[in-house]
NUMI-195576 format. One record per residue (C-alpha): residue in one letter; x, y, z. Coordinates in nm, 3 decimals. Example, Ala and Ser with C-alpha at 12.3 -4.5 7.8 and 13.67 -1.06 7.14 Angstrom:
<residuo A px 1.230 py -0.450 pz 0.780>
<residuo S px 1.367 py -0.106 pz 0.714>
This chain:
<residuo X px -0.442 py -1.535 pz 0.138>
<residuo X px -0.169 py -1.312 pz 0.272>
<residuo X px -0.149 py -0.998 pz 0.480>
<residuo X px 0.109 py -0.724 pz 0.430>
<residuo X px 0.181 py -0.374 pz 0.552>
<residuo X px 0.254 py -0.107 pz 0.294>
<residuo X px 0.360 py 0.257 pz 0.337>
<residuo X px 0.173 py 0.527 pz 0.146>
<residuo X px 0.200 py 0.907 pz 0.163>
<residuo X px -0.089 py 1.093 pz 0.332>
<residuo X px -0.222 py 1.264 pz 0.018>
<residuo X px -0.250 py 0.928 pz -0.160>
<residuo X px -0.424 py 0.775 pz 0.142>
<residuo X px -0.676 py 1.061 pz 0.134>
<residuo X px -0.746 py 0.974 pz -0.230>
<residuo X px -0.785 py 0.605 pz -0.144>
<residuo X px -1.030 py 0.686 pz 0.136>
<residuo X px -1.232 py 0.915 pz -0.092>
<residuo X px -1.255 py 0.640 pz -0.354>
<residuo X px -1.073 py 0.843 pz -0.620>
<residuo X px -0.757 py 0.630 pz -0.605>
<residuo X px -0.822 py 0.260 pz -0.666>
<residuo X px -0.477 py 0.163 pz -0.796>
<residuo X px -0.152 py 0.190 pz -0.599>
<residuo X px 0.172 py 0.213 pz -0.794>
<residuo X px 0.504 py 0.047 pz -0.705>
<residuo X px 0.833 py 0.053 pz -0.893>
<residuo X px 0.905 py -0.312 pz -0.810>
<residuo X px 0.705 py -0.626 pz -0.873>
<residuo X px 0.472 py -0.717 pz -0.588>
<residuo X px 0.417 py -1.084 pz -0.506>
<residuo X px 0.088 py -1.086 pz -0.321>
<residuo X px -0.212 py -1.273 pz -0.459>
<residuo X px -0.554 py -1.126 pz -0.523>
<residuo X px -0.757 py -1.137 pz -0.205>
<residuo X px -0.461 py -1.046 pz 0.017>
<residuo X px -0.517 py -0.780 pz 0.284>
<residuo X px -0.298 py -0.467 pz 0.277>
<residuo X px -0.265 py -0.271 pz 0.597>
<residuo X px -0.181 py 0.087 pz 0.501>
<residuo X px 0.077 py 0.271 pz 0.707>
<residuo X px 0.037 py 0.643 pz 0.642>
<residuo X px 0.385 py 0.796 pz 0.629>
<residuo X px 0.497 py 1.085 pz 0.847>
<residuo X px 0.379 py 1.328 pz 0.963>
<residuo X px 0.079 py 1.095 pz 1.026>
<residuo X px 0.280 py 0.786 pz 1.123>
<residuo X px 0.010 py 0.525 pz 1.177>
<residuo X px -0.195 py 0.250 pz 1.013>
<residuo X px -0.537 py 0.396 pz 0.940>
<residuo X px -0.697 py 0.155 pz 0.693>
<residuo X px -0.682 py -0.176 pz 0.519>
<residuo X px -0.775 py -0.279 pz 0.167>
<residuo X px -0.806 py -0.599 pz -0.028>
<residuo X px -0.589 py -0.659 pz -0.334>
<residuo X px -0.812 py -0.696 pz -0.638>
<residuo X px -0.521 py -0.757 pz -0.879>
<residuo X px -0.153 py -0.693 pz -0.936>
<residuo X px -0.025 py -0.608 pz -1.282>
<residuo X px 0.341 py -0.563 pz -1.375>
<residuo X px 0.386 py -0.385 pz -1.706>
<residuo X px 0.606 py -0.127 pz -1.879>
<residuo X px 0.531 py 0.220 pz -1.740>
<residuo X px 0.358 py 0.347 pz -2.056>
<residuo X px 0.118 py 0.050 pz -2.047>
<residuo X px 0.044 py 0.104 pz -1.677>
<residuo X px -0.033 py 0.470 pz -1.746>
<residuo X px -0.261 py 0.383 pz -2.039>
<residuo X px -0.444 py 0.113 pz -1.844>
<residuo X px -0.461 py 0.268 pz -1.495>
<residuo X px -0.358 py 0.635 pz -1.517>
<residuo X px -0.699 py 0.767 pz -1.411>
<residuo X px -0.712 py 0.541 pz -1.104>
<residuo X px -0.359 py 0.625 pz -0.981>
<residuo X px -0.447 py 0.989 pz -0.897>
<residuo X px -0.119 py 1.153 pz -0.991>
<residuo X px -0.028 py 1.373 pz -1.285>
<residuo X px 0.145 py 1.232 pz -1.590>
<residuo X px 0.453 py 1.435 pz -1.495>
<residuo X px 0.462 py 1.280 pz -1.145>
<residuo X px 0.410 py 0.935 pz -1.295>
<residuo X px 0.694 py 0.984 pz -1.544>
<residuo X px 0.929 py 1.105 pz -1.272>
<residuo X px 0.837 py 0.816 pz -1.038>
<residuo X px 0.879 py 0.551 pz -1.307>
<residuo X px 1.182 py 0.704 pz -1.483>
<residuo X px 1.435 py 0.441 pz -1.587>
<residuo X px 1.209 py 0.147 pz -1.501>
<residuo X px 1.137 py -0.123 pz -1.756>
<residuo X px 0.832 py -0.239 pz -1.556>
<residuo X px 0.622 py -0.113 pz -1.267>
<residuo X px 0.341 py -0.270 pz -1.069>
<residuo X px -0.018 py -0.159 pz -1.039>
<residuo X px -0.208 py -0.287 pz -0.735>
<residuo X px -0.586 py -0.276 pz -0.760>
<residuo X px -0.754 py -0.195 pz -0.428>
<residuo X px -1.106 py -0.283 pz -0.317>
<residuo X px -1.299 py -0.316 pz 0.008>
<residuo X px -1.113 py -0.024 pz 0.164>
<residuo X px -1.186 py -0.018 pz 0.536>
<residuo X px -1.086 py 0.266 pz 0.770>
<residuo X px -0.979 py 0.117 pz 1.102>
<residuo X px -1.200 py 0.182 pz 1.401>
<residuo X px -0.880 py 0.253 pz 1.597>
<residuo X px -0.559 py 0.366 pz 1.426>
<residuo X px -0.239 py 0.175 pz 1.507>
<residuo X px 0.049 py 0.416 pz 1.575>
<residuo X px 0.416 py 0.345 pz 1.521>
<residuo X px 0.482 py 0.322 pz 1.897>
<residuo X px 0.214 py 0.054 pz 1.932>
<residuo X px 0.366 py -0.145 pz 1.646>
<residuo X px 0.704 py -0.120 pz 1.818>
<residuo X px 0.551 py -0.267 pz 2.134>
<residuo X px 0.492 py -0.581 pz 1.928>
<residuo X px 0.823 py -0.567 pz 1.736>
<residuo X px 1.088 py -0.360 pz 1.914>
<residuo X px 1.278 py -0.237 pz 1.609>
<residuo X px 0.988 py -0.219 pz 1.365>
<residuo X px 1.044 py 0.020 pz 1.076>
<residuo X px 0.766 py 0.103 pz 0.829>
<residuo X px 0.845 py -0.075 pz 0.502>
<residuo X px 0.988 py 0.111 pz 0.204>
<residuo X px 0.818 py -0.140 pz -0.029>
<residuo X px 0.593 py -0.379 pz 0.164>
<residuo X px 0.636 py -0.629 pz 0.443>
<residuo X px 0.444 py -0.955 pz 0.474>
<residuo X px 0.250 py -1.022 pz 0.792>
<residuo X px 0.192 py -1.379 pz 0.902>
<residuo X px 0.035 py -1.518 pz 1.221>
<residuo X px 0.380 py -1.623 pz 1.349>
<residuo X px 0.500 py -1.262 pz 1.341>
<residuo X px 0.449 py -1.065 pz 1.663>
<residuo X px 0.325 py -0.758 pz 1.475>
<residuo X px 0.037 py -0.960 pz 1.326>
<residuo X px -0.136 py -0.949 pz 1.666>
<residuo X px -0.153 py -0.568 pz 1.654>
<residuo X px -0.384 py -0.590 pz 1.352>
<residuo X px -0.603 py -0.874 pz 1.477>
<residuo X px -0.625 py -0.784 pz 1.849>
């Protein structure tokens, strides 16, 4: 399996932690297999990795099909969904399971101690054992 870091806005992370949001939405196709571990970087003003989750599935479909199939699990309004997916022929739904809050958050400064110029990913960034940042998550 693979590991990756993904950036998500604080309000969506709150919904993931509460169990209300079980599907993350991306406007590009995601190439991570089921069983992969996602480390969730909570965007500013939080600015740290606070949880991880396992990918249950990825599904790339036209926006209207994603909304029909997963709209209730995405935890945004139809208007927000339409704005986010506007002009896209396909979007990706990422099913999340085994959500685990970290016992100790990993802040951006700590990640930069492992990789000097680390920038939180706009989409996602794969983590492999050969990458210095990997050690921050498995220390």
